[in-house]
One Martini backbone bead per residue (centre of mass of N, CA, C, O) as a GRO file, in nm:
protein
  445
    1MET     BB    1   0.095   0.043   0.024
    2SER     BB    2   0.070   0.348  -0.034
    3ALA     BB    3   0.071   0.668   0.105
    4SER     BB    4  -0.206   0.737  -0.080
    5GLY     BB    5  -0.370   0.431  -0.096
    6GLY     BB    6  -0.258   0.277  -0.305
    7ILE     BB    7  -0.154   0.019  -0.519
    8SER     BB    8   0.135  -0.185  -0.496
    9LEU     BB    9   0.363  -0.399  -0.599
   10PRO     BB   10   0.520  -0.637  -0.456
   11PHE     BB   11   0.850  -0.695  -0.311
   12THR     BB   12   1.062  -0.980  -0.344
   13ALA     BB   13   1.309  -1.119  -0.177
   14ILE     BB   14   1.579  -1.347  -0.275
   15GLY     BB   15   1.775  -1.543  -0.074
   16ALA     BB   16   1.886  -1.791  -0.253
   17GLU     BB   17   2.140  -1.663  -0.388
   18CYS     BB   18   2.343  -1.702  -0.172
   19LEU     BB   19   2.371  -2.007  -0.225
   20SER     BB   20   2.450  -2.021  -0.537
   21SER     BB   21   2.733  -1.881  -0.501
   22THR     BB   22   2.886  -2.131  -0.360
   23GLY     BB   23   2.844  -2.414  -0.535
   24THR     BB   24   2.667  -2.575  -0.317
   25SER     BB   25   2.513  -2.805  -0.145
   26SER     BB   26   2.238  -2.810   0.102
   27LEU     BB   27   2.299  -3.110   0.128
   28ARG     BB   28   2.323  -3.376   0.378
   29SER     BB   29   2.442  -3.666   0.468
   30PRO     BB   30   2.483  -3.872   0.732
   31ALA     BB   31   2.798  -3.920   0.638
   32SER     BB   32   2.869  -3.660   0.682
   33PRO     BB   33   3.046  -3.429   0.837
   34PRO     BB   34   3.084  -3.243   1.080
   35PRO     BB   35   3.077  -2.940   1.177
   36VAL     BB   36   3.268  -2.663   1.152
   37THR     BB   37   3.472  -2.521   1.390
   38GLN     BB   38   3.681  -2.321   1.565
   39ARG     BB   39   3.781  -2.541   1.758
   40SER     BB   40   3.846  -2.763   1.548
   41ILE     BB   41   4.046  -2.605   1.390
   42THR     BB   42   4.253  -2.569   1.618
   43ARG     BB   43   4.302  -2.857   1.688
   44ASP     BB   44   4.386  -2.961   1.408
   45SER     BB   45   4.629  -2.769   1.387
   46ALA     BB   46   4.784  -2.870   1.630
   47GLU     BB   47   4.813  -3.166   1.546
   48MET     BB   48   4.960  -3.111   1.280
   49ALA     BB   49   5.200  -2.980   1.413
   50ASP     BB   50   5.302  -3.223   1.572
   51ILE     BB   51   5.350  -3.414   1.332
   52ASP     BB   52   5.549  -3.224   1.181
   53ASN     BB   53   5.766  -3.222   1.405
   54LYS     BB   54   5.831  -3.536   1.420
   55ASP     BB   55   5.886  -3.571   1.088
   56GLN     BB   56   6.095  -3.344   1.089
   57PRO     BB   57   6.387  -3.300   0.980
   58GLU     BB   58   6.685  -3.185   0.990
   59MET     BB   59   6.829  -2.873   0.889
   60ASP     BB   60   6.992  -2.661   0.708
   61PRO     BB   61   7.031  -2.332   0.763
   62ALA     BB   62   7.040  -2.250   0.451
   63ASP     BB   63   6.739  -2.368   0.401
   64MET     BB   64   6.525  -2.226   0.585
   65GLU     BB   65   6.425  -1.980   0.416
   66ASP     BB   66   6.273  -2.150   0.208
   67VAL     BB   67   6.090  -2.316   0.395
   68GLU     BB   68   5.939  -2.078   0.522
   69ASP     BB   69   5.789  -1.988   0.264
   70VAL     BB   70   5.635  -2.250   0.214
   71GLU     BB   71   5.486  -2.263   0.499
   72GLU     BB   72   5.326  -2.010   0.451
   73GLU     BB   73   5.175  -2.091   0.208
   74GLU     BB   74   5.043  -2.349   0.316
   75THR     BB   75   4.904  -2.216   0.555
   76GLY     BB   76   4.731  -2.013   0.396
   77GLU     BB   77   4.576  -2.231   0.232
   78ASP     BB   78   4.459  -2.379   0.474
   79GLU     BB   79   4.297  -2.139   0.591
   80ASN     BB   80   4.129  -2.088   0.341
   81SER     BB   81   3.986  -2.373   0.332
   82LYS     BB   82   3.861  -2.357   0.619
   83ALA     BB   83   3.699  -2.092   0.565
   84ARG     BB   84   3.521  -2.199   0.348
   85GLN     BB   85   3.389  -2.429   0.514
   86LEU     BB   86   3.266  -2.237   0.726
   87THR     BB   87   3.087  -2.083   0.535
   88VAL     BB   88   2.917  -2.313   0.425
   89GLN     BB   89   2.801  -2.392   0.690
   90MET     BB   90   2.672  -2.120   0.761
   91MET     BB   91   2.486  -2.113   0.492
   92GLN     BB   92   2.316  -2.381   0.617
   93ASN     BB   93   2.198  -2.180   0.817
   94PRO     BB   94   1.886  -2.050   0.876
   95GLN     BB   95   1.954  -1.835   1.097
   96ILE     BB   96   2.181  -1.686   0.955
   97LEU     BB   97   2.029  -1.622   0.691
   98ALA     BB   98   1.810  -1.450   0.828
   99ALA     BB   99   2.001  -1.243   0.958
  100LEU     BB  100   2.131  -1.150   0.698
  101GLN     BB  101   1.874  -1.061   0.550
  102GLU     BB  102   1.793  -0.852   0.767
  103ARG     BB  103   2.042  -0.680   0.724
  104LEU     BB  104   2.010  -0.620   0.422
  105ASP     BB  105   1.731  -0.480   0.442
  106GLY     BB  106   1.841  -0.247   0.637
  107LEU     BB  107   2.042  -0.136   0.408
  108SER     BB  108   1.827  -0.077   0.221
  109GLY     BB  109   1.819   0.263   0.163
  110SER     BB  110   2.039   0.363   0.333
  111PRO     BB  111   2.206   0.605   0.449
  112SER     BB  112   2.549   0.714   0.424
  113GLY     BB  113   2.601   1.009   0.581
  114TYR     BB  114   2.655   1.247   0.395
  115MET     BB  115   2.433   1.454   0.472
  116GLU     BB  116   2.521   1.487   0.776
  117SER     BB  117   2.813   1.610   0.691
  118LEU     BB  118   2.699   1.872   0.596
  119PRO     BB  119   2.671   2.177   0.587
  120LYS     BB  120   2.420   2.390   0.649
  121VAL     BB  121   2.438   2.558   0.385
  122VAL     BB  122   2.392   2.305   0.212
  123LYS     BB  123   2.135   2.196   0.318
  124ARG     BB  124   1.972   2.442   0.244
  125ARG     BB  125   2.004   2.405  -0.067
  126VAL     BB  126   1.878   2.120  -0.076
  127ASN     BB  127   1.594   2.218   0.016
  128ALA     BB  128   1.552   2.385  -0.238
  129LEU     BB  129   1.547   2.146  -0.427
  130LYS     BB  130   1.305   2.001  -0.306
  131ASN     BB  131   1.108   2.221  -0.376
  132LEU     BB  132   1.136   2.190  -0.673
  133GLN     BB  133   1.050   1.891  -0.684
  134VAL     BB  134   0.764   1.945  -0.611
  135LYS     BB  135   0.688   2.128  -0.848
  136CYS     BB  136   0.734   1.909  -1.046
  137ALA     BB  137   0.523   1.713  -0.956
  138HIS     BB  138   0.290   1.895  -1.025
  139ILE     BB  139   0.346   1.928  -1.324
  140GLU     BB  140   0.321   1.616  -1.382
  141ALA     BB  141   0.024   1.597  -1.300
  142LYS     BB  142  -0.081   1.786  -1.529
  143PHE     BB  143   0.025   1.614  -1.760
  144TYR     BB  144  -0.155   1.366  -1.706
  145GLU     BB  145  -0.422   1.507  -1.733
  146GLU     BB  146  -0.374   1.575  -2.037
  147VAL     BB  147  -0.343   1.288  -2.128
  148HIS     BB  148  -0.628   1.200  -2.046
  149GLU     BB  149  -0.757   1.392  -2.250
  150LEU     BB  150  -0.643   1.274  -2.501
  151GLU     BB  151  -0.751   0.997  -2.470
  152ARG     BB  152  -1.044   1.079  -2.485
  153LYS     BB  153  -1.023   1.213  -2.770
  154TYR     BB  154  -0.918   0.950  -2.932
  155ALA     BB  155  -1.134   0.754  -2.848
  156ALA     BB  156  -1.342   0.880  -3.046
  157LEU     BB  157  -1.174   0.797  -3.307
  158TYR     BB  158  -1.159   0.486  -3.257
  159GLN     BB  159  -1.457   0.379  -3.211
  160PRO     BB  160  -1.559   0.331  -3.504
  161LEU     BB  161  -1.357   0.098  -3.554
  162PHE     BB  162  -1.454  -0.080  -3.303
  163ASP     BB  163  -1.740  -0.109  -3.404
  164LYS     BB  164  -1.679  -0.250  -3.666
  165ARG     BB  165  -1.542  -0.495  -3.538
  166SER     BB  166  -1.794  -0.591  -3.385
  167ASP     BB  167  -1.978  -0.638  -3.643
  168ILE     BB  168  -1.797  -0.863  -3.756
  169VAL     BB  169  -1.794  -1.054  -3.520
  170LYS     BB  170  -2.129  -1.056  -3.491
  171ALA     BB  171  -2.257  -1.027  -3.796
  172ALA     BB  172  -2.354  -0.718  -3.878
  173TYR     BB  173  -2.099  -0.717  -4.080
  174GLU     BB  174  -1.985  -0.744  -4.424
  175PRO     BB  175  -1.707  -0.738  -4.571
  176THR     BB  176  -1.537  -0.648  -4.825
  177ASP     BB  177  -1.303  -0.749  -5.048
  178GLU     BB  178  -1.122  -0.491  -4.999
  179GLU     BB  179  -1.126  -0.529  -4.674
  180CYS     BB  180  -0.995  -0.831  -4.705
  181GLU     BB  181  -0.740  -0.741  -4.813
  182TRP     BB  182  -0.418  -0.903  -4.767
  183LYS     BB  183  -0.077  -0.843  -4.730
  184ALA     BB  184   0.173  -1.039  -4.680
  185ASP     BB  185   0.513  -1.042  -4.626
  186GLU     BB  186   0.572  -1.301  -4.817
  187GLU     BB  187   0.423  -1.188  -5.080
  188GLU     BB  188   0.635  -0.959  -5.178
  189GLU     BB  189   0.834  -1.197  -5.316
  190LEU     BB  190   0.626  -1.263  -5.515
  191THR     BB  191   0.481  -1.324  -5.791
  192VAL     BB  192   0.196  -1.268  -5.958
  193SER     BB  193   0.147  -1.567  -6.051
  194LYS     BB  194   0.179  -1.696  -5.777
  195GLN     BB  195  -0.050  -1.543  -5.635
  196ASP     BB  196  -0.277  -1.640  -5.822
  197GLU     BB  197  -0.237  -1.940  -5.760
  198MET     BB  198  -0.295  -1.930  -5.454
  199LYS     BB  199  -0.578  -1.795  -5.469
  200GLU     BB  200  -0.709  -2.025  -5.626
  201LYS     BB  201  -0.642  -2.246  -5.422
  202ALA     BB  202  -0.782  -2.116  -5.180
  203LYS     BB  203  -1.064  -2.090  -5.305
  204LEU     BB  204  -1.115  -2.393  -5.340
  205GLU     BB  205  -1.076  -2.470  -5.041
  206GLU     BB  206  -1.320  -2.298  -4.938
  207GLU     BB  207  -1.542  -2.422  -5.106
  208LYS     BB  208  -1.507  -2.699  -4.991
  209LYS     BB  209  -1.571  -2.620  -4.695
  210ASP     BB  210  -1.847  -2.505  -4.754
  211GLU     BB  211  -1.971  -2.770  -4.833
  212GLU     BB  212  -1.927  -2.924  -4.560
  213LYS     BB  213  -2.012  -2.648  -4.425
  214GLU     BB  214  -2.156  -2.397  -4.275
  215ASP     BB  215  -2.153  -2.079  -4.253
  216PRO     BB  216  -2.013  -1.879  -4.034
  217LYS     BB  217  -2.067  -1.630  -3.815
  218GLY     BB  218  -1.833  -1.428  -3.824
  219ILE     BB  219  -1.632  -1.458  -3.526
  220PRO     BB  220  -1.587  -1.710  -3.353
  221GLU     BB  221  -1.459  -1.677  -3.037
  222PHE     BB  222  -1.291  -1.422  -3.011
  223TRP     BB  223  -1.256  -1.337  -2.708
  224SER     BB  224  -1.191  -1.607  -2.592
  225THR     BB  225  -0.931  -1.641  -2.747
  226VAL     BB  226  -0.782  -1.397  -2.641
  227PHE     BB  227  -0.779  -1.493  -2.349
  228LYS     BB  228  -0.622  -1.760  -2.407
  229ASN     BB  229  -0.359  -1.604  -2.533
  230VAL     BB  230  -0.345  -1.473  -2.241
  231ASP     BB  231  -0.201  -1.529  -1.949
  232LEU     BB  232  -0.329  -1.315  -1.763
  233LEU     BB  233  -0.622  -1.433  -1.843
  234SER     BB  234  -0.611  -1.750  -1.845
  235ASP     BB  235  -0.569  -1.786  -1.536
  236MET     BB  236  -0.872  -1.696  -1.464
  237LEU     BB  237  -0.972  -1.929  -1.616
  238GLN     BB  238  -1.239  -2.159  -1.649
  239GLU     BB  239  -1.416  -2.418  -1.767
  240HIS     BB  240  -1.703  -2.268  -1.693
  241ASP     BB  241  -1.637  -1.989  -1.852
  242GLU     BB  242  -1.632  -2.047  -2.163
  243PRO     BB  243  -1.944  -2.058  -2.242
  244ILE     BB  244  -1.983  -1.756  -2.167
  245LEU     BB  245  -1.754  -1.610  -2.344
  246LYS     BB  246  -1.897  -1.685  -2.620
  247HIS     BB  247  -2.096  -1.418  -2.569
  248LEU     BB  248  -1.888  -1.217  -2.619
  249GLN     BB  249  -1.870  -0.915  -2.826
  250ASP     BB  250  -1.737  -0.679  -2.637
  251ILE     BB  251  -1.486  -0.425  -2.560
  252LYS     BB  252  -1.480  -0.126  -2.366
  253VAL     BB  253  -1.362   0.221  -2.329
  254LYS     BB  254  -1.437   0.470  -2.066
  255PHE     BB  255  -1.392   0.800  -2.013
  256SER     BB  256  -1.383   1.049  -1.828
  257VAL     BB  257  -1.505   1.351  -1.811
  258LEU     BB  258  -1.499   1.650  -1.787
  259GLU     BB  259  -1.464   1.760  -1.449
  260GLN     BB  260  -1.395   1.469  -1.365
  261PRO     BB  261  -1.276   1.221  -1.212
  262MET     BB  262  -1.028   1.016  -1.268
  263SER     BB  263  -1.132   0.758  -1.514
  264PHE     BB  264  -1.222   0.409  -1.600
  265THR     BB  265  -1.427   0.195  -1.825
  266LEU     BB  266  -1.528  -0.138  -1.853
  267GLU     BB  267  -1.703  -0.301  -2.123
  268PHE     BB  268  -1.915  -0.590  -2.131
  269LEU     BB  269  -2.061  -0.742  -2.416
  270PHE     BB  270  -2.358  -0.938  -2.432
  271GLU     BB  271  -2.545  -1.184  -2.534
  272PRO     BB  272  -2.794  -1.361  -2.515
  273ASN     BB  273  -2.830  -1.594  -2.228
  274ASP     BB  274  -2.831  -1.867  -1.974
  275PHE     BB  275  -2.672  -1.724  -1.723
  276PHE     BB  276  -2.760  -1.411  -1.775
  277THR     BB  277  -2.939  -1.097  -1.812
  278ASN     BB  278  -2.708  -0.943  -1.890
  279THR     BB  279  -2.544  -0.726  -2.140
  280LEU     BB  280  -2.382  -0.562  -1.913
  281LEU     BB  281  -2.056  -0.519  -1.788
  282THR     BB  282  -1.869  -0.351  -1.515
  283LYS     BB  283  -1.553  -0.163  -1.470
  284THR     BB  284  -1.421   0.077  -1.230
  285TYR     BB  285  -1.145   0.305  -1.233
  286LYS     BB  286  -0.990   0.501  -0.990
  287MET     BB  287  -0.797   0.811  -1.004
  288ARG     BB  288  -0.483   0.978  -0.926
  289SER     BB  289  -0.315   1.309  -1.010
  290GLU     BB  290  -0.133   1.362  -0.720
  291PRO     BB  291   0.048   1.442  -0.485
  292ASP     BB  292   0.154   1.359  -0.166
  293GLU     BB  293   0.192   1.551   0.095
  294ASN     BB  294   0.369   1.332   0.270
  295ASP     BB  295   0.486   1.203  -0.041
  296PRO     BB  296   0.581   1.362  -0.317
  297PHE     BB  297   0.826   1.169  -0.421
  298SER     BB  298   0.626   0.914  -0.509
  299PHE     BB  299   0.550   1.034  -0.766
  300ASP     BB  300   0.439   0.825  -1.086
  301GLY     BB  301   0.172   0.892  -1.157
  302PRO     BB  302  -0.110   0.762  -1.194
  303GLU     BB  303  -0.338   0.618  -0.936
  304ILE     BB  304  -0.509   0.345  -0.832
  305MET     BB  305  -0.746   0.359  -0.573
  306CYS     BB  306  -1.011   0.207  -0.707
  307CYS     BB  307  -1.291  -0.033  -0.746
  308THR     BB  308  -1.586  -0.122  -0.943
  309GLY     BB  309  -1.848  -0.314  -1.001
  310CYS     BB  310  -2.114  -0.551  -1.054
  311THR     BB  311  -2.418  -0.698  -1.091
  312ILE     BB  312  -2.507  -1.045  -1.142
  313ASP     BB  313  -2.782  -1.188  -1.303
  314TRP     BB  314  -2.841  -1.487  -1.234
  315THR     BB  315  -2.928  -1.786  -1.313
  316LYS     BB  316  -3.068  -2.049  -1.193
  317GLY     BB  317  -2.781  -2.257  -1.148
  318LYS     BB  318  -2.533  -2.057  -1.304
  319ASN     BB  319  -2.344  -1.980  -1.085
  320VAL     BB  320  -1.979  -1.978  -1.103
  321THR     BB  321  -1.898  -1.829  -0.818
  322LEU     BB  322  -2.051  -2.083  -0.702
  323LYS     BB  323  -2.057  -2.368  -0.468
  324THR     BB  324  -2.161  -2.699  -0.375
  325ILE     BB  325  -2.121  -2.856  -0.063
  326LYS     BB  326  -2.060  -3.147   0.135
  327LYS     BB  327  -2.105  -3.226   0.484
  328LYS     BB  328  -2.000  -3.418   0.764
  329GLN     BB  329  -2.162  -3.456   1.071
  330LYS     BB  330  -2.091  -3.509   1.425
  331HIS     BB  331  -2.235  -3.592   1.708
  332LYS     BB  332  -2.105  -3.581   2.022
  333GLY     BB  333  -2.322  -3.742   2.188
  334ARG     BB  334  -2.479  -3.952   1.979
  335GLY     BB  335  -2.314  -4.001   1.689
  336THR     BB  336  -2.441  -3.879   1.473
  337VAL     BB  337  -2.492  -3.839   1.116
  338ARG     BB  338  -2.469  -3.548   0.898
  339THR     BB  339  -2.567  -3.366   0.602
  340VAL     BB  340  -2.429  -3.069   0.474
  341THR     BB  341  -2.519  -2.778   0.284
  342LYS     BB  342  -2.289  -2.566   0.105
  343THR     BB  343  -2.201  -2.234   0.014
  344VAL     BB  344  -1.915  -2.144  -0.197
  345PRO     BB  345  -1.664  -2.018  -0.332
  346ASN     BB  346  -1.557  -1.973  -0.677
  347ASP     BB  347  -1.362  -2.005  -0.934
  348SER     BB  348  -1.358  -1.701  -1.149
  349PHE     BB  349  -1.369  -1.457  -1.382
  350PHE     BB  350  -1.642  -1.314  -1.242
  351ASN     BB  351  -1.483  -1.196  -0.983
  352PHE     BB  352  -1.390  -0.932  -1.126
  353PHE     BB  353  -1.688  -0.793  -1.045
  354THR     BB  354  -1.593  -0.854  -0.728
  355PRO     BB  355  -1.409  -0.672  -0.554
  356PRO     BB  356  -1.253  -0.546  -0.308
  357GLU     BB  357  -1.307  -0.317  -0.053
  358VAL     BB  358  -1.204  -0.002   0.015
  359PRO     BB  359  -1.145   0.151   0.283
  360GLU     BB  360  -1.107   0.465   0.416
  361SER     BB  361  -0.830   0.407   0.544
  362GLY     BB  362  -0.672   0.189   0.327
  363GLU     BB  363  -0.677  -0.071   0.481
  364LEU     BB  364  -0.530  -0.400   0.419
  365ASP     BB  365  -0.499  -0.714   0.365
  366GLU     BB  366  -0.294  -0.905   0.200
  367ASP     BB  367  -0.496  -1.064   0.026
  368SER     BB  368  -0.644  -0.802  -0.087
  369GLU     BB  369  -0.402  -0.649  -0.194
  370ALA     BB  370  -0.327  -0.878  -0.402
  371VAL     BB  371  -0.593  -0.871  -0.559
  372LEU     BB  372  -0.584  -0.569  -0.647
  373ALA     BB  373  -0.302  -0.572  -0.787
  374ALA     BB  374  -0.401  -0.759  -1.006
  375ASP     BB  375  -0.657  -0.609  -1.092
  376PHE     BB  376  -0.506  -0.351  -1.193
  377GLU     BB  377  -0.332  -0.483  -1.407
  378ILE     BB  378  -0.561  -0.607  -1.578
  379GLY     BB  379  -0.712  -0.345  -1.646
  380HIS     BB  380  -0.476  -0.200  -1.771
  381PHE     BB  381  -0.428  -0.431  -1.998
  382ILE     BB  382  -0.704  -0.392  -2.136
  383ARG     BB  383  -0.683  -0.107  -2.206
  384GLU     BB  384  -0.390  -0.087  -2.353
  385ARG     BB  385  -0.397  -0.383  -2.526
  386ILE     BB  386  -0.654  -0.537  -2.597
  387VAL     BB  387  -0.853  -0.333  -2.728
  388PRO     BB  388  -0.653  -0.210  -2.948
  389ARG     BB  389  -0.528  -0.537  -3.017
  390ALA     BB  390  -0.718  -0.789  -3.058
  391VAL     BB  391  -0.651  -0.930  -3.331
  392LEU     BB  392  -0.346  -0.995  -3.245
  393TYR     BB  393  -0.439  -1.181  -3.010
  394PHE     BB  394  -0.599  -1.381  -3.183
  395THR     BB  395  -0.352  -1.466  -3.375
  396GLY     BB  396  -0.064  -1.396  -3.194
  397GLU     BB  397   0.122  -1.161  -3.271
  398ALA     BB  398   0.149  -1.006  -3.011
  399ILE     BB  399   0.277  -1.238  -2.848
  400GLU     BB  400   0.535  -1.251  -3.027
  401ASP     BB  401   0.633  -0.963  -2.962
  402ASP     BB  402   0.661  -1.016  -2.656
  403ASP     BB  403   0.866  -1.247  -2.683
  404ASP     BB  404   1.085  -1.071  -2.821
  405ASP     BB  405   1.142  -0.885  -2.587
  406TYR     BB  406   1.251  -1.103  -2.408
  407ASP     BB  407   1.475  -1.216  -2.595
  408GLU     BB  408   1.645  -0.958  -2.599
  409GLU     BB  409   1.708  -0.946  -2.291
  410GLY     BB  410   1.849  -1.224  -2.298
  411GLU     BB  411   2.066  -1.168  -2.503
  412GLU     BB  412   2.201  -0.925  -2.332
  413ALA     BB  413   2.270  -1.114  -2.091
  414ASP     BB  414   2.452  -1.302  -2.254
  415ASP     BB  415   2.654  -1.088  -2.347
  416GLU     BB  416   2.755  -1.016  -2.066
  417GLU     BB  417   2.858  -1.303  -1.990
  418GLY     BB  418   3.062  -1.319  -2.220
  419GLU     BB  419   3.239  -1.088  -2.138
  420GLU     BB  420   3.317  -1.198  -1.863
  421GLU     BB  421   3.451  -1.450  -1.966
  422ALA     BB  422   3.666  -1.309  -2.141
  423ASP     BB  423   3.797  -1.159  -1.905
  424GLU     BB  424   3.883  -1.416  -1.754
  425GLU     BB  425   4.062  -1.537  -1.979
  426ASN     BB  426   4.259  -1.265  -1.988
  427ASP     BB  427   4.335  -1.345  -1.704
  428PRO     BB  428   4.632  -1.446  -1.562
  429ASP     BB  429   4.505  -1.515  -1.260
  430TYR     BB  430   4.304  -1.713  -1.374
  431ASP     BB  431   4.113  -1.990  -1.216
  432PRO     BB  432   3.890  -2.231  -1.308
  433LYS     BB  433   3.895  -2.425  -1.057
  434LYS     BB  434   3.760  -2.223  -0.858
  435ASP     BB  435   3.475  -2.223  -1.029
  436ALA     BB  436   3.420  -2.504  -0.996
  437VAL     BB  437   3.171  -2.738  -0.953
  438PRO     BB  438   3.124  -2.964  -0.737
  439PRO     BB  439   3.026  -3.258  -0.701
  440ALA     BB  440   2.781  -3.445  -0.583
  441GLU     BB  441   2.796  -3.661  -0.306
  442CYS     BB  442   2.482  -3.632  -0.258
  443LYS     BB  443   2.154  -3.772  -0.222
  444GLN     BB  444   1.826  -3.752  -0.177
  445GLN     BB  445   1.606  -4.026  -0.096
   0.00000   0.00000   0.00000
């Protein structure tokens, strides 16, 4: 929860990376040696020293200088080896890891102390810069308000095209041959004769298919296919939601009008069906674009403050957001058993229209906060990506573009790793044996 009462996605630090950097397994077999302690290291060092003194023959004083150098090197390597063993043992202790993670969390974002060391006259000027930054935040808020007005203006220009898309999908309008003509990228390299040949072949295949089955109307299951193709939305879908979504005909975005608080509404238009009597389901997101007085530097654009759904008028026995379960209860005194029927919530996409309510205090429990955070992300994604580019998510082309974006990031990361490896190879002091991961000596049964 942000200082202004809006929902922000939680950040979770993953402490497991600390273990992966050691290059050792966190599992120990029953036969593995006991943990190394500082006392055992000291005792073992003393015993080894006695053995070395007993077995060591007397040397010529002239050779002692060289021997001392070797002994120092061997002692240093031995201490380093035992120190590494001790570190590994410590990193396998959950309590030590927890304390380390807590310490690291405390250091994150901590002031370096530099500001406190500055003279008062410099601190005074820094305060002046902060006041300038607050003014910048207010100007930025005005910028986003004007962006919202631009969105509202251009939404009116887009809407006739989206209405025509809806008419084609639900078979209210049949596009002309000219409107259906589409030149794919691959066809640009083909000759005209080859194109004509392919068109004729495609036409014959279509005629053959038309003879085998009757012509479908519009584009069947357009929006349900879009939902299935997008991971963020398909994760919400349950098997019992799919027959209902086949009746979804259009999704529209409506922006708040001038002089009203900033908001947008998602409208889901359904054809008459057997599941509910509504033909329109709505979800409204209310936003705020102004810096918080208590924390003005946290402002980073419009923030969704809350959202409201709508009431779905379900047909009797068709409500997929509820399910009936039977439980057996045993009487404590008589020992008799009875079966009780209870109605409990059920996972469904249509829970999207009944989000948790945000209290006036703005305080939510962790579960409600997580649900709202995911809800805001989904609402924003439908508004920004799904509605404007629905046909590309239907064909999968938009999904391929998204995957390409992730691949490019992965390639950049691979390049950086490659550069690091090259640097290591060019380093004359680099020893690959030190970075090698030792084979696992035991496996959990």
